[in-house]
C-alpha positions as CSV (number, residue, x, y, z in Angstrom):
1,M,10.8,0.7,-11.0
2,V,12.0,3.7,-9.0
3,M,9.5,6.0,-7.4
4,R,9.7,8.6,-4.6
5,L,8.0,7.4,-1.5
6,S,6.5,10.9,-1.0
7,K,4.5,10.3,-4.2
8,L,2.7,7.4,-2.5
9,Y,1.5,9.1,0.6
10,G,-2.2,9.8,0.5
11,K,-2.8,7.6,-2.6
12,Q,-6.0,5.6,-2.4
13,I,-5.7,1.8,-2.2
14,Y,-8.2,-0.6,-3.8
15,N,-8.1,-4.4,-3.8
16,T,-8.2,-6.5,-7.0
17,K,-11.9,-7.1,-6.4
18,G,-12.6,-3.3,-6.8
19,Y,-13.2,-2.5,-3.1
20,Y,-11.7,0.6,-1.5
21,V,-9.3,-0.4,1.2
22,G,-7.9,2.9,2.6
23,Y,-5.1,5.3,1.8
24,V,-1.3,5.2,2.3
25,D,-0.5,6.8,5.6
26,E,3.0,5.3,6.1
27,I,5.5,3.1,4.3
28,L,7.9,0.7,6.1
29,I,11.0,-0.3,4.3
30,D,13.9,-2.7,4.9
31,V,16.8,-0.4,4.7
32,D,19.4,-3.2,4.5
33,R,17.7,-4.7,1.4
34,G,16.2,-1.5,0.0
35,Q,12.8,-3.1,-0.3
36,G,9.3,-2.1,0.7
37,K,7.9,-4.2,3.5
38,V,4.5,-2.8,4.6
39,L,2.1,-0.1,3.5
40,A,0.3,1.3,6.6
41,L,-3.2,2.3,5.7
42,G,-5.0,5.1,7.3
43,L,-8.5,4.1,8.2
44,P,-10.9,6.0,10.5
45,G,-9.6,5.4,14.0
46,E,-7.0,2.8,13.1
47,K,-4.0,1.8,11.0
48,V,-3.7,-1.5,9.2
49,G,-0.6,-2.9,7.6
50,V,-0.6,-4.5,4.2
51,P,2.5,-6.6,3.2
52,Y,4.2,-4.9,0.2
53,N,4.3,-8.2,-1.6
54,R,0.5,-7.9,-2.0
55,V,0.8,-4.7,-4.1
56,T,0.0,-5.6,-7.7
57,A,0.1,-2.1,-9.3
58,I,1.0,1.5,-8.6
59,G,-0.4,4.3,-10.7
60,D,-3.1,6.9,-9.9
61,I,-4.2,4.4,-7.3
62,I,-2.6,1.4,-5.6
63,L,-4.0,-2.1,-6.2
64,V,-3.4,-4.8,-3.7
65,K,-4.2,-8.5,-4.0
66,A,-7.6,-9.3,-2.4
67,K,-7.7,-11.9,0.3
68,E,-9.1,-15.2,-0.8
69,E,-12.5,-16.0,0.6
């Protein structure tokens, strides 16, 4: 799948349990491999990184795999 990175900025992120996680503030990529590495989430007062391999779907929102409890 090919998508412009600029289309991802500001998208809301939810986990697979249906909880709001944050929104896309930055995206880190591995230029040598051409792969996404981390989505940096914008949260009030902080930034949190989510490994790109936890992304399960991208559409109107982004779904990331929920942490196991």
